[in-house]
C-alpha positions in Angstrom: 118.5 100.3 62.9 116.2 102.7 61.7 112.5 101.5 62.7 111.2 100.2 59.2 114.4 97.6 59.9 113.2 96.8 62.9 109.9 96.1 61.6 111.6 93.7 59.2 113.9 91.9 61.9 111.2 91.5 63.5 108.7 89.7 60.9 111.8 87.7 59.5 112.2 86.5 63.1 108.5 85.9 63.6 108.4 84.0 60.4 111.8 81.6 60.1 112.1 81.0 64.4 108.6 79.6 64.2 109.6 77.6 60.9 112.6 76.2 62.5 111.1 74.8 65.5 108.3 73.4 64.1 110.0 71.2 61.3 109.9 73.3 58.4 113.6 73.0 58.5 114.9 70.1 59.6 118.1 69.7 61.8 121.2 69.8 59.5 119.4 71.9 56.8 121.7 74.3 55.2 120.2 78.2 54.4 121.6 80.4 52.7 121.4 84.0 53.9 120.9 85.7 50.5 118.3 83.0 49.3 116.7 84.2 52.7 117.2 87.7 51.9 115.4 87.5 48.7 112.7 85.1 50.3 111.6 87.6 52.4 112.5 90.8 50.7 114.7 92.6 53.0 118.6 93.4 52.7 121.1 91.0 53.8 121.9 93.2 56.7 118.8 92.6 58.0 118.6 88.7 57.3 122.1 88.6 59.1 121.2 90.1 62.1 118.2 87.8 62.3 120.3 84.9 62.0 122.4 86.3 65.2 119.3 86.3 67.0 118.5 82.5 66.0 122.3 82.1 67.0 122.1 83.4 70.6 119.1 81.0 70.8 121.2 78.0 69.4 118.7 77.0 66.8 121.1 77.6 64.4 125.0 77.8 63.4 126.1 80.2 60.7 129.9 79.2 59.3 131.6 80.7 56.0 131.3 79.1 52.9 128.8 76.5 54.5 126.2 78.6 55.1 123.7 78.7 58.2 123.0 75.1 59.7 119.8 74.3 61.5 121.0 72.5 64.8 120.0 69.3 66.2 116.7 70.2 68.9 119.1 68.9 72.0 121.1 72.4 71.9 118.3 74.4 71.6 118.1 77.0 73.9 114.8 75.5 75.0 114.4 78.0 77.9 114.4 81.0 75.7 111.2 82.7 76.1 110.5 83.4 72.0 111.7 79.5 71.6 109.1 78.6 74.2 106.6 80.7 72.2 107.2 79.0 69.3 107.4 75.5 69.9 103.6 76.0 71.5 102.4 77.6 68.5 103.4 74.2 66.6 102.0 71.2 66.4 104.2 69.6 69.0 102.6 71.8 71.3 100.9 69.2 73.9 104.1 67.4 74.5 106.1 70.9 74.9 103.5 71.9 77.1 103.7 68.5 79.0 107.8 69.1 79.5 107.1 72.3 80.7 104.6 71.4 83.3 106.5 68.8 84.5 109.7 71.1 84.9 106.9 73.3 86.8 106.2 70.8 89.1 109.8 69.6 89.7 110.2 73.3 90.5 107.3 75.2 92.0 106.7 73.1 95.0 110.1 73.5 96.6 110.1 77.1 95.6 107.0 77.8 97.5 108.4 75.9 100.3 111.6 78.3 100.7 109.4 81.1 99.8 107.2 80.3 103.3 110.6 80.9 105.0 112.3 83.5 103.0 109.3 85.8 101.7 109.3 89.9 102.7 106.4 91.4 104.0 105.6 92.9 100.7 105.8 89.6 98.5 103.4 88.2 101.3 100.9 91.1 100.2 101.7 90.8 96.4 101.0 86.6 96.8 97.7 87.6 98.5 96.8 90.7 95.7 97.7 88.4 92.8 95.3 85.6 94.3 92.5 88.0 95.0 92.7 88.7 91.3 92.8 85.4 90.1 89.1 85.2 92.1 87.7 88.2 90.8 88.8 87.0 87.3 87.7 83.1 87.6 84.3 83.4 86.1 82.8 84.9 82.9 85.7 84.1 80.6 87.5 86.7 81.6 91.1 84.7 80.8 93.0 87.4 80.2 92.7 89.4 83.3 93.2 86.0 85.1 96.4 85.3 83.2 98.0 88.6 84.2 97.5 87.7 88.0 98.3 84.1 87.3 101.6 84.8 86.0 102.4 88.0 88.8 101.9 85.3 91.4 104.0 82.1 90.1 106.7 85.3 89.2 106.8 86.3 92.8 106.5 82.6 94.1 109.9 81.8 92.8 111.6 85.0 93.4 110.3 84.9 96.9 112.1 81.4 97.2 115.3 83.8 97.3 117.0 81.1 94.6 118.4 83.1 91.8 117.8 80.0 90.0 114.3 79.5 90.3 113.9 82.9 89.8 114.9 83.1 86.2 112.3 80.5 85.7 110.0 83.1 85.8 110.1 84.2 81.9 109.5 80.4 81.4 106.4 80.1 83.7 105.2 83.1 82.0 105.1 81.4 78.3 103.9 78.4 79.8 100.9 80.2 81.4 100.5 82.5 78.4 100.7 79.5 75.8 98.2 77.7 77.4 95.6 80.3 77.5 95.9 82.1 74.0 96.0 78.5 72.4 93.0 77.6 74.0 94.7 74.6 76.1 92.2 75.9 79.5 88.9 75.6 80.6 86.4 78.2 79.7 86.8 79.8 83.2 89.5 78.4 85.1 89.1 75.3 87.9 87.7 76.5 91.0 89.8 74.3 93.2 92.5 75.4 91.4 92.1 78.7 91.9 91.1 78.2 95.9 94.7 76.5 95.8 96.1 79.8 95.2 94.7 81.5 97.9 95.5 79.0 100.0 99.1 78.9 99.0 99.0 82.7 99.4 98.2 82.4 103.3 100.4 79.5 103.8 103.8 81.2 102.7 102.6 84.0 104.7 101.7 81.7 107.9 105.3 80.6 107.1 104.2 77.1 106.9 106.9 75.7 104.2 105.3 72.2 104.5 101.7 73.5 103.5 103.0 75.9 100.8 104.9 73.1 99.1 102.1 70.3 99.2 99.5 72.9 98.1 101.5 73.9 95.3 102.4 70.5 94.4 98.5 69.6 94.1 98.4 73.2 90.8 100.8 71.8 89.2 99.6 67.9 89.2 96.1 69.6 88.6 97.7 71.1 85.5 99.1 68.1 84.3 95.3 66.5 84.7 94.0 69.2 82.9 96.2 68.5 80.0 95.3 65.2 79.7 92.4 66.2 79.0 92.8 69.2 77.1 96.0 68.3 75.1 96.0 64.4 75.4 
């Protein structure tokens, strides 16, 4: 695929994907690739490639003599980072954020408890470094800098759990944190109490205190849900 074709392919996906997840094409809608190619002013091969990507996300199903059918929401790959990003960009953002944050509250405390017994010295050091970075970026509206350390902190917790299923949720958590920041579903400066809790989680993991690491992380996720009640009711 040429650079031009890749650019067109990305443009089609970044328009059609959010349109599907945002409800512009409800489940059961039938799309014609030739009509879509004309609408987007791209070749049929570019459109077919875009449809293949949407099929891999289980957003659509392509059948000969039928066309491209939008699948029910229940069949979507809701853990796909791009699907999460598109859904967070739509009108259903509050419900999506809450759904993902509830998932985090079910997984991350357990992961932190496991990390306290499984984490390597390098992972403990990484957690401490991330916590310090979060503190350093927690004032003055430095949300982008804060976000980088926040994402890496939670990725490290999930990896350090030693559970490959938890580790694979790192991209999901990254999209939640990114979407919350970029769509302004955060205060101008992070909650100081939440920042302090991250520091304490890093300490608990380093000290191999599983119960404390789990409890502190649960308080982080509960706090995130309470923030949503205020910022995205």
